[in-house]
Structure formats: structure tokens, C-alpha cells
C-alpha positions in Angstrom: -25.0 -6.9 -5.4 -22.1 -9.1 -6.6 -20.2 -8.1 -9.7 -17.0 -8.9 -11.4 -14.0 -6.7 -10.5 -12.1 -5.2 -13.5 -8.4 -6.1 -14.2 -5.4 -3.9 -14.0 -4.8 -4.8 -17.7 -8.0 -3.0 -18.6 -7.9 0.7 -19.4 -8.2 3.1 -16.4 -11.6 4.5 -15.6 -11.0 6.6 -12.5 -8.1 8.8 -11.5 -7.4 7.3 -8.1 -7.9 3.8 -6.6 -7.5 3.4 -2.9 -6.8 -0.1 -1.7 -7.4 -0.9 2.0 -6.4 -4.3 3.2 -8.4 -5.4 6.3 -8.1 -8.4 8.5 -10.5 -8.4 11.5 -10.7 -4.6 11.5 -14.4 -4.1 12.4 -13.5 -1.7 15.1 -10.8 0.4 13.5 -12.1 0.4 9.9 -15.1 2.7 10.4 -12.9 5.6 11.8 -10.3 5.2 8.9 -13.2 5.0 6.3 -14.9 8.1 7.7 -11.8 10.1 7.4 -10.8 8.6 3.9 -14.3 9.0 2.3 -14.8 12.6 3.8 -11.4 13.7 2.3 -12.0 12.1 -1.2 -15.7 13.3 -1.4 -14.7 16.9 -0.5 -12.0 16.7 -3.1 -14.3 15.3 -5.7 -16.9 18.1 -5.0 -14.2 20.9 -5.1 -12.5 19.4 -8.2 -15.1 18.4 -10.8 -12.6 16.3 -12.7 -11.5 14.2 -9.8 -12.8 10.6 -9.8 -11.9 7.8 -7.4 -12.8 4.4 -6.0 -12.1 2.8 -2.7 -11.6 -1.0 -2.5 -11.7 -2.6 0.9 -10.2 -6.1 0.7 -11.5 -8.1 3.7 -8.7 -10.7 4.1 -10.5 -13.8 5.1 -11.8 -11.8 8.3 -13.6 -13.8 11.0 -15.3 -10.8 12.5 -17.7 -8.3 10.9 -15.0 -6.5 8.8 -16.8 -7.4 5.6 -20.2 -6.3 7.0 -18.8 -3.0 8.0 -17.3 -2.5 4.6 -20.6 -3.5 2.8 -22.5 -0.8 5.0 -20.1 1.8 3.7 -20.5 0.4 0.1 -24.3 0.8 0.5 -23.8 4.5 1.2 -21.1 5.3 -1.3 -21.2 3.9 -4.8 -17.5 4.6 -5.0 -16.7 1.9 -2.5 -16.3 -1.8 -3.4 -15.7 -4.8 -1.2 -13.3 -7.7 -2.2 -14.2 -10.3 0.3 -11.5 -13.0 0.4 -12.7 -16.4 1.8 -9.2 -17.4 2.9 -6.7 -15.2 4.7 -3.8 -14.3 2.3 -1.8 -12.0 4.4 -1.5 -8.2 4.1 0.7 -8.4 0.9 -1.7 -10.9 -0.7 -4.7 -8.6 0.1 -3.0 -5.6 -1.3 -1.8 -7.6 -4.4 -5.3 -8.6 -5.2 -6.8 -5.2 -4.6 -4.1 -3.6 -6.8 -4.8 -6.2 -9.6 -8.5 -5.3 -9.4 -8.2 -1.6 -9.5 -9.3 0.9 -12.2 -7.3 3.9 -11.3 -4.6 5.7 -13.2 -2.9 6.2 -9.8 -3.3 3.6 -7.0 -2.8 4.1 -3.3 -2.7 1.4 -0.6 -3.5 2.6 2.9 -3.6 0.7 6.2 -7.1 0.0 7.7 -6.0 1.3 11.2 -5.9 5.0 10.0 -2.4 5.5 11.5 -1.5 7.8 8.7 -3.9 10.7 8.2 -5.6 10.5 4.9 -5.1 14.2 4.2 -1.3 13.4 3.9 -2.2 12.0 0.5 -1.8 15.7 -0.7 1.9 15.4 0.1 2.2 12.2 -2.0 0.3 13.9 -4.8 2.6 16.9 -4.7 5.6 14.7 -4.9 4.1 12.6 -7.8 3.4 15.9 -9.6 7.1 17.0 -9.2 8.3 13.7 -10.6 5.9 13.6 -13.5 6.0 17.3 -14.3 2.1 17.4 -14.2 -0.9 16.6 -11.9 -2.5 13.1 -12.4 -5.9 14.6 -12.0 -5.4 16.7 -15.1 -3.5 14.1 -17.1 -4.5 10.7 -15.9 -3.8 9.0 -19.2 -0.1 9.9 -19.1 0.0 9.1 -15.4 -1.3 5.5 -16.1 1.6 5.0 -18.5 4.3 6.3 -16.2 6.6 4.5 -13.8 6.7 6.1 -10.4 6.3 5.2 -6.7 5.8 7.6 -3.9 6.3 6.1 -0.4 5.0 7.6 2.7 7.8 7.6 5.4 7.9 7.7 9.2 11.8 7.9 9.2 11.5 11.4 10.5 9.8 10.2 13.7 12.4 7.6 14.6 14.0 9.6 17.4 10.6 10.2 19.0 9.7 6.5 18.7 13.0 5.4 20.0 12.2 7.1 23.4 9.1 5.2 23.7 10.2 1.6 22.9 11.9 -1.0 25.0 15.4 -2.1 24.3 14.1 -5.4 23.0 11.8 -3.8 20.4 14.5 -1.3 19.4 16.9 -4.3 18.8 14.2 -6.0 16.6 13.5 -2.9 14.7 17.1 -1.9 14.0 17.9 -5.6 13.2 15.1 -5.6 10.7 16.3 -2.4 9.1 19.8 -3.7 8.9 18.7 -6.8 7.1 16.6 -4.8 4.7 19.7 -2.7 3.9 22.0 -5.7 3.7 19.8 -8.1 1.6 17.2 -6.1 -0.3 16.8 -2.3 -0.5 19.5 0.2 0.4 18.1 3.6 -0.3 14.7 3.6 1.4 14.7 4.5 5.1 11.2 3.3 5.9 10.0 0.4 3.7 7.1 -0.6 5.9 4.9 2.5 6.1 1.4 1.5 4.7 0.8 4.5 2.6 2.2 4.1 -0.9 1.1 5.7 -4.2 1.9 4.0 -7.5 1.2 4.8 -11.1 -0.9 2.1 -12.9 2.0 0.9 -15.0 4.2 0.5 -11.9 1.5 -1.3 -10.0 0.7 -3.7 -12.8 4.5 -4.5 -13.2 5.3 -4.9 -9.6 2.2 -6.7 -8.2 2.1 -9.2 -11.0 5.6 -10.2 -10.1 5.2 -10.2 -6.3 5.6 -13.5 -4.4 5.6 -12.4 -0.6 2.1 -12.2 0.8 2.8 -11.3 4.3 4.4 -8.4 6.3 7.6 -8.2 4.2 5.8 -7.7 0.9 6.8 -4.0 0.9 10.5 -4.9 0.8 10.0 -7.2 -2.2 7.8 -4.6 -3.9 10.7 -2.0 -3.6 13.3 -4.5 -4.5 11.6 -5.2 -7.7 11.1 -1.5 -8.3 14.8 -0.7 -7.7 15.9 -3.7 -10.0 13.7 -2.2 -12.8 14.9 1.3 -12.1 11.5 2.6 -11.3 11.9 6.0 -9.6 11.0 5.8 -5.8 10.5 8.9 -3.6 10.1 9.0 0.2 7.8 11.7 1.6 7.4 12.2 5.3 3.8 11.7 6.6 2.2 12.0 10.0 1.8 8.8 11.8 0.1 7.7 15.1 0.4 4.2 16.7 -3.3 2.9 16.9 -4.1 0.2 19.4 -5.0 -3.2 17.9 -1.9 -3.9 15.8 -1.7 -7.4 14.2 2.1 -7.4 14.5 3.2 -9.8 17.3 6.6 -8.7 18.7 9.3 -11.2 18.0 7.2 -13.7 15.9 6.2 -11.2 13.4 9.7 -9.7 13.2 11.2 -13.3 12.9 8.8 -14.1 10.1 9.8 -10.8 8.4 13.5 -11.6 8.9 13.0 -15.1 7.3 11.1 -13.4 4.3 13.9 -11.0 3.8 16.4 -13.8 3.6 14.1 -15.8 1.3 13.7 -12.9 -1.0 17.4 -12.4 -1.3 18.1 -16.1 -1.7 15.4 -16.9 -4.3 16.2 -13.9 -6.5 20.0 -14.5 -6.2 19.7 -18.2 -7.3 17.1 -17.4 -10.0 14.3 -19.2 -8.4 12.3 -15.9 -8.7 13.0 -13.8 -11.8 12.1 -10.2 -12.6 11.1 -9.8 -16.2 11.4 -6.4 -17.7 8.0 -5.4 -19.1 7.6 -5.1 -22.8 7.1 -1.5 -24.0 
């Protein structure tokens, strides 16, 4: 059944929204959704106050990704499918999912399941330390707060370095240097697809976001730092899953171009960051 999605400007109605961008993920998505929904259902049953929704954004997929997501939606009334006709890119899919979410806290997680969903507890614990309370017990104040908690793979860098070719290491370190030089200086891993935001932070950032492909995380964190929104990095488990959409060299080249354009357009005032009205 088709129905209109809510807006992030509407009052929150669930404690947690999980946004999963998916482009041609019919094979990897079921494993990720099984783990995600098992964790969230178990948590909902053990904590009677915990409510959630999952939004799968099929980003113009040409395979059966949308069908897979619809199958899970038929089993779980907590899961919704946002089926985009045209491919927007990961950033565009995350943005549309965020702007259509109902949670007081919002998480976006990659469809490949590279990060174990149980690591959400680590992000929750970090958010509780920053806020001074648990969002499941005080979702109203959570929704009004400004905080971002980033899952991070920086602690795995030495291990990954041993596995990668010199060429891929050159691309990786070159990208990290450009991120540090042009955009974001205090975050070691900007690209981990496991980030938790409060509702106000998500609304402020994703309404201002321009980049719709791989480098959208960098612009997101650039906006947050410019607005002095607190950002915390938390180490999470991560496993490389076969089927990555990143194409060595060309994807990194596009990300490098996007980083330069982020820096240039904000520097010359073509893109502006407006402080939200309180």
C-alpha cells in the first residue's frame, strides 16, 4: 500500500529511525535487514518504551532491491520503502530518507551490513553521555538537541593497511589528506556508513546538503563543524563485504573532485550555511 511519508518538520513519533540507502542490493540487503530487525525487535520487546522505524531507500535500483525491501515491509509494519525512480547517489538517498523520517534520533546504516548492527549500542551510549540522558527515556529533549555520533573504523587502519595494495593506500591517504586540508580536520574516519543524529541536527544538516554522492559525509560534517554541532567518533566493528559499489580510482577521483568543490563553493559563497532560528 502506498502512503505519503511524513516530513522531518513534523513532530517525532518514534524514538529511532534507521535509514538504509540501497542501490542494487538485492543480494546483500536481506542479511543486513535480518540482523537489523532482529536486534531492533529484541530491543523493542525487552524495553516496552522503545519504538522504531526502518526506511529502506531504493536508489533507482535496476535489480530486485525494491521487491526485497517490500517483502520485509509485508512482514514488519515498522519497515517502509522509499522507492526512487531515478538514481540520486548514496548522499541523495540518505538525504531523502532523513527528511522523511519520524524519529527523535536518526541513524543511517549501509545496506551491505559491514558494521554489525549491535554496535548501535555503542553509539547510543555515547549519545547518552553527551546528552546526559537516554533518548529512549527522553525522546522529546533528544529531538531538540544538536549532536552527531559517528561510527569509526580508524582503529582498524593498521590492520587494513596490511591488506591493501600500494595504489589503494595512496588513494586512501590522499583522500584523507584532502579531507583534512579542505574540509574537516578533527574526524579521523568521515566515510563510515554508521552515523547517529538527533532530529534537530538531521533537519539542519540534510536540508543544507548539496553533495549527493560518496563525499556527502564530508559535507555533512563540514556543515556540522561550521555550526558547532558536537561530533563524537566511536570505534565500531567493520568487515569488508564483497560487492562494493566503489570503483578504485574513479570513485576516489570523483570524491576528490567533490571535496575541492565543497571547499570552493563554500569559500566563494556559492553555497551558504544559515544558522537555524531558535
